[in-house]
C-alpha positions as CSV (number, residue, x, y, z in Angstrom):
1,M,117.4,124.4,92.2
2,K,114.0,123.2,91.1
3,C,112.8,120.9,88.3
4,Q,109.4,120.0,86.9
5,F,108.3,116.7,85.4
6,T,105.2,114.7,84.6
7,L,104.7,111.0,85.2
8,T,101.9,109.0,83.6
9,V,100.2,106.4,85.7
10,T,102.4,103.5,84.5
11,E,105.6,105.6,85.0
12,G,104.5,106.3,88.5
13,K,104.2,102.7,89.2
14,R,107.9,102.2,88.3
15,L,108.9,105.1,90.5
16,I,107.0,103.6,93.4
17,A,108.5,100.3,92.7
18,K,112.1,101.7,92.7
19,A,111.6,103.5,96.0
20,I,110.0,100.5,97.8
21,A,113.0,98.3,96.6
22,S,115.4,100.7,98.1
23,L,113.9,100.7,101.7
24,P,116.3,99.3,104.2
25,E,113.8,96.9,105.6
26,V,113.0,95.6,102.1
27,R,116.7,95.2,101.4
28,N,117.2,93.3,104.8
29,A,114.3,91.0,104.1
30,L,115.5,90.3,100.6
31,A,118.9,89.2,102.0
32,E,117.8,87.4,105.2
33,G,114.0,87.0,105.4
34,L,110.8,86.8,103.6
35,I,109.1,89.2,101.2
36,L,105.5,88.4,100.1
37,L,104.3,90.3,97.0
38,K,100.6,90.3,96.0
39,G,99.9,90.5,92.3
40,G,99.0,93.8,90.8
41,T,100.7,95.9,88.2
42,T,102.5,98.2,90.7
43,V,103.7,95.4,92.8
44,S,104.6,93.4,89.7
45,A,106.9,96.3,88.8
46,L,108.5,95.9,92.3
47,S,108.8,92.2,91.7
48,E,110.8,93.0,88.6
49,E,113.0,95.3,90.5
50,L,113.7,92.7,93.3
51,C,114.0,89.5,91.3
52,G,113.3,90.1,87.6
53,Q,110.1,88.2,87.6
54,P,106.7,89.8,86.9
55,L,103.5,88.7,88.5
56,R,100.3,87.3,87.2
57,I,97.6,89.9,87.1
58,S,94.1,88.8,88.1
59,G,91.5,91.5,88.6
60,R,91.8,94.9,86.9
61,V,89.8,98.0,86.0
62,T,89.6,98.8,82.2
63,P,87.1,101.0,80.3
64,R,84.7,97.9,80.4
65,G,84.7,98.0,84.1
66,T,86.0,95.6,86.8
67,V,87.1,92.5,84.9
68,S,89.6,89.7,85.3
69,S,92.3,88.0,83.2
70,G,91.1,86.5,80.0
71,A,94.0,83.9,79.8
72,A,92.8,80.4,79.2
73,E,95.3,79.0,81.6
74,P,97.0,80.8,84.6
75,V,100.7,81.4,84.0
76,G,103.0,82.8,86.7
77,A,102.6,83.4,90.3
78,H,99.9,85.9,91.4
79,S,101.4,86.0,95.0
80,L,105.2,85.6,95.0
81,L,107.3,84.9,98.0
82,L,111.0,85.8,98.0
83,R,112.8,83.6,100.5
84,R,116.2,85.2,101.0
85,G,115.8,86.6,97.5
86,I,114.7,83.3,95.8
87,P,111.3,83.4,94.3
88,E,108.6,80.8,94.9
89,T,104.9,80.9,94.3
90,G,102.7,81.8,97.2
91,D,99.5,80.7,95.5
92,G,97.6,78.2,97.4
93,K,99.7,78.4,100.6
94,L,99.3,82.0,101.8
95,A,97.9,81.0,105.2
96,D,101.0,78.9,105.8
97,I,103.3,81.6,104.6
98,G,101.5,84.1,106.9
99,R,102.1,81.9,109.9
100,E,105.8,81.7,109.1
101,M,106.3,85.5,108.7
102,G,107.3,87.8,111.5
103,P,108.7,91.3,112.3
104,E,111.8,91.1,110.1
105,D,109.7,90.1,107.0
106,V,107.8,92.3,104.6
107,C,104.5,92.2,102.7
108,V,103.7,94.6,99.7
109,C,100.2,94.7,98.3
110,G,98.6,97.1,95.9
111,A,95.3,99.0,96.4
112,N,92.4,100.2,94.4
113,L,91.5,103.0,96.8
114,I,93.5,105.2,99.2
115,D,92.6,108.4,101.1
116,I,94.4,111.3,102.7
117,H,94.3,109.7,106.0
118,G,96.6,106.9,104.8
119,A,93.9,104.2,104.7
120,A,93.8,101.8,101.7
121,A,91.5,99.1,100.4
122,M,91.5,96.6,97.6
123,M,88.6,95.4,95.5
124,A,87.3,91.9,96.2
125,G,85.5,90.2,93.3
126,K,85.6,86.7,94.7
127,D,83.7,85.2,97.5
128,L,85.3,85.9,101.0
129,C,88.0,87.9,99.3
130,G,89.7,85.1,97.7
131,E,93.0,83.8,99.2
132,P,95.0,87.0,99.3
133,G,92.1,89.1,100.6
134,S,91.7,86.6,103.5
135,V,95.3,86.5,104.5
136,I,97.2,89.8,103.6
137,P,94.9,92.2,105.6
138,V,95.8,90.3,108.9
139,L,99.6,90.0,108.4
140,Q,100.3,93.3,110.3
141,S,98.7,91.7,113.4
142,E,101.6,89.2,113.4
143,G,104.1,92.1,113.3
144,V,104.8,91.8,109.6
145,R,106.0,95.1,108.0
146,C,103.3,96.0,105.5
147,F,103.5,98.4,102.5
148,V,100.8,99.4,100.2
149,A,102.0,100.5,96.8
150,A,99.4,102.7,95.2
151,G,99.6,105.7,92.7
152,L,98.0,109.0,93.3
153,E,95.3,108.1,90.7
154,K,93.8,105.9,93.5
155,L,93.3,108.8,95.8
156,S,89.7,109.3,97.2
157,P,88.4,112.8,98.0
158,V,86.4,111.2,100.9
159,P,87.3,109.0,103.8
160,L,87.8,105.4,102.6
161,G,85.3,104.2,105.2
162,D,82.4,105.9,103.2
163,A,83.2,103.8,100.2
164,C,83.5,100.5,102.1
165,V,80.0,101.1,103.6
166,G,78.5,101.5,100.2
167,A,80.4,98.8,98.4
168,G,79.7,95.0,98.5
169,R,79.8,92.1,96.0
170,K,76.2,91.3,96.5
171,V,74.7,94.7,96.6
172,S,74.7,95.6,93.0
173,S,72.1,94.1,90.6
174,W,74.0,95.2,87.5
175,S,77.7,95.6,87.0
176,M,80.0,96.4,84.2
177,G,82.2,93.5,85.0
178,M,82.1,91.6,88.3
179,S,80.5,93.3,91.2
180,V,83.2,94.1,93.9
181,G,83.4,94.8,97.6
182,L,86.3,96.7,99.3
183,V,88.7,95.1,101.8
184,P,90.7,97.4,104.0
185,I,94.4,96.9,103.8
186,P,96.8,97.9,106.7
187,G,100.3,99.2,106.0
188,K,102.2,102.2,105.1
189,V,100.9,103.7,101.8
190,I,103.6,104.6,99.2
191,T,102.5,106.9,96.5
192,E,104.7,108.7,94.0
193,M,105.0,111.5,96.6
194,E,106.3,109.1,99.4
195,A,108.5,107.5,96.7
196,L,110.2,110.8,95.8
197,A,110.9,111.4,99.6
198,I,112.3,107.8,100.0
199,L,114.6,108.4,97.0
200,G,116.0,111.5,98.7
201,F,113.8,114.4,97.6
202,P,111.5,115.3,100.5
203,K,111.0,118.8,99.2
204,M,108.5,118.5,96.5
205,W,105.1,119.7,95.3
206,L,102.4,118.0,93.5
207,V,101.2,120.7,91.0
208,G,98.9,119.0,88.7
209,R,96.8,115.9,88.1
210,G,95.5,114.3,84.9
211,G,96.1,115.2,81.3
212,I,95.5,113.9,77.8
213,S,97.1,111.7,75.1
214,G,98.1,109.0,77.5
215,A,98.7,111.2,80.6
216,E,95.1,110.7,81.9
217,G,95.5,110.2,85.7
218,G,99.1,111.3,85.5
219,S,100.8,113.6,88.0
220,T,103.0,116.7,87.6
221,F,105.6,117.5,90.2
222,I,108.1,120.2,91.1
223,V,111.1,119.0,93.2
224,E,113.7,121.1,94.8
225,D,117.3,120.3,95.9
226,E,120.2,122.4,96.7
227,R,122.6,120.3,94.8
228,E,122.5,120.5,90.9
229,E,124.0,116.9,90.7
230,N,121.1,115.5,92.7
231,I,118.6,117.1,90.4
232,A,120.6,115.8,87.4
233,A,120.5,112.3,88.9
234,L,116.7,112.5,89.4
235,L,116.1,113.6,85.9
236,R,118.2,110.7,84.6
237,L,116.1,108.4,86.6
238,I,112.8,110.0,85.4
239,R,113.8,110.0,81.8
240,G,114.7,106.4,82.1
241,M,111.1,105.7,83.1
242,K,109.4,107.5,80.2
243,G,107.4,105.2,78.1
244,A,107.6,102.4,80.7
245,A,105.5,99.3,79.8
246,L,102.9,98.0,82.2
247,S,104.2,95.2,84.4
248,G,102.6,91.8,84.5
249,V,102.9,88.3,83.0
250,E,102.0,89.1,79.3
251,S,99.2,86.5,78.9
252,S,97.5,87.7,82.1
253,L,97.3,91.3,80.9
254,K,94.5,90.3,78.5
255,E,91.2,90.9,80.0
256,C,88.1,88.6,80.0
257,F,85.3,89.4,77.6
258,T,82.7,86.9,78.8
259,C,81.9,85.4,82.3
260,G,81.5,81.8,81.5
261,P,80.6,78.9,83.8
262,N,84.2,78.8,85.2
263,R,83.6,82.2,86.8
264,P,80.4,81.8,88.8
265,W,81.8,84.2,91.5
266,H,81.5,87.1,89.0
267,L,78.3,88.4,90.5
268,G,76.2,91.0,88.6
269,C,78.3,90.9,85.5
270,V,76.3,92.1,82.5
271,Y,78.8,90.6,80.0
272,G,78.1,87.1,81.4
273,R,74.3,87.7,81.9
274,N,74.7,87.4,85.6
275,A,73.0,90.7,86.2
276,R,69.8,90.5,88.1
277,F,68.2,92.8,85.5
278,R,69.0,93.1,81.8
279,E,70.3,96.1,79.8
280,E,72.3,95.6,76.7
281,I,75.8,97.1,76.6
282,Q,77.0,97.5,73.0
């Protein structure tokens, strides 16, 4: 029996979150170890699944470009540590947390770009990648099990290395929002396709990408299963996700509109007049 359904980008984030939350290594770490969650809207959805707490969102891409939170005061944890299921902020102490973590622990990070070879990278808008970008990419070298939660809208048609060579915080003279570089992130990439397999539906096809009226960037799938009750259970899950809200601490979802003196690391940003040459954007 086959069924067809479409997921918007936001709905896909919820599917990925549910799948990662169901992984045995994640369940074990939730009960007995450490789980480090790095803020992003997909990982925030996972945080809600695991402990009911959304994450503070920092950088994001909007129609205005690569911007950050416009909240006057940061509220909530951007990096959250679950110690045997109990949440505590990881902000300001990621290096110490990284030294504590080991092979029974889990780290989950989002990504801004993935490729078909399983490589992933996140944008860095702060000097030396900021605290998460300096710690999370090396956790796998300590034996920590790392997962990258990223929807199919992040998929690059060329190897990720090509983009890493061309990017850089200091290479753009003019930028819609802060100029960014790319930081490679090791780990198992989980898209909506991997999520469906994790949830028990390995026989699936991606048959369409994109759409209109809110489905821009979305994905259309066909899933096959021999048992009608399994398909019915999947459709109940999918229907429960329809219209899902974006995850994140509410105040942090508002984007910045100017780059004031408190954001000197936003290089090239034309909105803050940090671009090295001027061109008005109305």
